[in-house]
C-alpha positions in Angstrom: 73.2 78.5 -126.5 70.3 76.2 -126.6 68.6 75.6 -123.3 68.8 72.0 -122.1 65.8 70.1 -120.9 64.4 71.3 -117.6 65.2 69.1 -114.7 62.4 66.9 -113.5 61.6 66.1 -109.9 62.8 62.7 -108.8 60.0 60.1 -108.6 58.3 60.1 -105.2 58.1 56.9 -103.3 54.6 55.5 -102.8 53.4 56.2 -99.3 53.4 53.1 -97.2 50.0 51.4 -97.2 48.3 50.9 -93.8 48.2 47.3 -92.7 44.6 45.9 -93.1 43.0 45.4 -89.7 43.4 41.9 -88.3 40.2 40.0 -87.9 39.3 39.3 -84.3 39.4 35.6 -83.4 35.9 34.2 -83.5 34.2 34.2 -80.1 32.6 31.0 -78.8 28.9 31.2 -79.4 26.7 31.0 -76.3 24.4 28.0 -76.1 21.3 28.8 -78.2 17.8 28.3 -76.8 15.8 25.4 -78.2 12.1 25.8 -78.9 10.3 24.4 -75.9 8.3 21.3 -76.6 5.3 23.0 -75.0 4.8 26.4 -73.4 4.7 26.2 -69.6 1.5 27.6 -68.2 1.0 29.8 -65.2 -2.2 31.0 -63.6 -2.2 34.5 -62.1 -3.2 34.6 -58.5 -6.6 35.9 -57.8 -7.0 39.6 -56.6 -9.2 38.5 -53.7 -9.2 35.2 -51.8 -9.1 33.9 -48.3 -5.7 33.4 -46.7 -5.3 29.8 -47.6 -6.4 30.4 -51.2 -4.0 33.3 -51.6 -1.0 31.4 -50.2 -1.8 28.3 -52.4 -2.2 30.5 -55.5 1.0 32.5 -55.1 3.0 29.4 -54.3 1.6 27.7 -57.4 2.5 30.7 -59.5 6.1 30.7 -58.4 6.4 26.9 -58.7 5.2 27.2 -62.3 7.7 30.0 -63.0 10.6 27.5 -62.5 9.5 25.7 -65.8 8.9 29.1 -67.5 12.5 30.1 -66.7 13.9 26.8 -68.1 11.8 26.6 -71.3 14.0 26.0 -74.3 17.2 25.7 -72.4 19.7 23.2 -73.9 21.3 20.5 -71.9 24.7 22.3 -72.1 23.0 25.5 -71.0 21.2 23.8 -68.1 24.6 22.9 -66.7 26.3 26.2 -67.5 27.5 28.1 -64.4 28.0 31.7 -65.6 28.6 33.3 -62.1 32.2 32.7 -61.3 31.7 33.0 -57.5 28.9 30.4 -57.6 30.2 27.4 -59.6 27.3 25.2 -58.5 24.6 27.6 -59.5 23.2 26.1 -62.7 19.7 25.9 -63.9 19.9 22.1 -63.4 21.2 22.5 -59.9 18.5 25.1 -59.0 15.7 22.8 -60.2 17.3 19.8 -58.3 17.6 21.9 -55.1 14.0 23.2 -55.3 12.8 19.6 -55.6 14.6 18.6 -52.4 13.4 21.8 -50.6 9.8 20.6 -51.2 10.6 17.1 -50.0 12.3 18.5 -46.8 9.6 20.8 -45.6 6.5 18.7 -46.4 7.8 15.1 -46.1 10.6 15.5 -43.6 9.3 18.3 -41.4 5.5 18.2 -41.7 5.1 14.4 -41.8 8.3 13.4 -39.9 9.5 11.0 -42.6 13.2 10.1 -43.0 15.4 12.5 -45.0 15.2 11.6 -48.7 17.6 14.1 -50.3 21.0 12.9 -51.5 22.8 14.2 -48.5 26.5 13.4 -48.0 28.2 14.8 -44.9 31.4 15.1 -47.0 29.4 17.0 -49.8 26.5 18.9 -48.3 25.8 20.5 -51.6 25.4 17.3 -53.6 21.8 18.1 -54.5 23.1 21.2 -56.4 25.1 19.0 -58.8 22.8 16.5 -60.6 24.6 14.3 -63.1 25.2 15.9 -66.5 23.5 13.0 -68.3 20.2 13.5 -66.5 18.0 15.5 -68.9 16.7 18.8 -67.7 13.2 17.6 -68.6 13.6 14.7 -66.1 14.7 17.1 -63.4 11.7 19.3 -64.0 9.4 16.2 -64.1 10.8 15.1 -60.7 10.2 18.6 -59.3 6.6 18.6 -60.6 6.0 15.2 -59.0 7.4 16.5 -55.7 5.2 19.6 -55.9 2.2 17.4 -56.4 3.2 15.4 -53.3 3.6 18.6 -51.3 0.1 19.7 -52.3 -1.4 16.3 -51.2 0.3 16.6 -47.8 -0.6 20.2 -47.2 -4.2 19.6 -48.2 -5.0 17.5 -45.0 -3.7 20.1 -42.5 -4.9 23.4 -41.3 -2.7 26.5 -41.5 -2.3 26.4 -37.7 -1.1 22.7 -37.7 2.2 22.6 -36.0 5.0 20.2 -37.0 7.1 18.4 -34.4 10.2 20.4 -33.4 13.2 19.8 -35.7 15.7 20.2 -32.9 15.6 20.0 -29.1 14.4 23.2 -27.5 12.8 24.5 -30.7 9.2 25.2 -31.4 7.7 23.3 -34.3 6.7 25.4 -37.4 3.1 25.7 -38.6 1.9 24.9 -42.1 1.3 28.6 -42.5 5.0 29.3 -41.8 6.1 26.5 -44.3 3.9 27.9 -47.1 5.3 31.4 -46.5 8.8 30.1 -46.5 8.3 28.1 -49.7 7.0 31.2 -51.5 10.1 33.1 -50.3 12.6 30.4 -51.2 11.0 29.6 -54.6 10.9 33.3 -55.5 14.6 33.7 -54.5 15.7 30.9 -56.6 13.6 32.0 -59.6 15.6 35.2 -59.4 18.8 33.1 -59.6 17.3 31.2 -62.6 16.6 34.6 -64.2 20.3 35.6 -63.9 21.7 32.2 -64.9 19.4 32.1 -68.0 20.2 35.6 -69.3 23.9 35.1 -68.8 23.8 31.7 -70.5 21.9 32.3 -73.7 20.4 35.8 -73.4 16.8 34.8 -72.9 14.9 37.1 -70.6 11.3 37.4 -69.5 9.0 37.4 -66.5 
């Protein structure tokens, strides 16, 4: 008897193809830095100087660092608040605040002039929130102008000159104290600018 054809295996089903990975939704791009119109300049403090010269040089260095930290920052980036627990901490707000710090200590405290800052008893932090439509360049120019005024005022007093007391029962501070305090406060806020800038557009530097 003739052998019949050998049985063949049934066709195998094609294995299921893996689903192609889904593309991640595009992430919002952080604000990109703009090329600065000019490079901010800082002079390194001298290695040796008298007390007044050293105080003035270090304060000048840290004042100039404010512009260095803001160089190339876009308008949107200047008003970005990347630290959730500090919604008023923007580059624009820090520059505005530092301007009014200068005004307070040299015009208000040292000269005894009336308060000039935009103080509102219902909003004591108003100086930290400059209007969005004010260019960062204008805020920096106002800061530079205030710094120039501070230098003019400080130049006519000795380090031992004592301002009038700010409150009853207090001692007045000396110009030496004010200069040390301005170095401390400007350094502190430059550190804040460092953090805000890196979290905003990734720019780092000294």
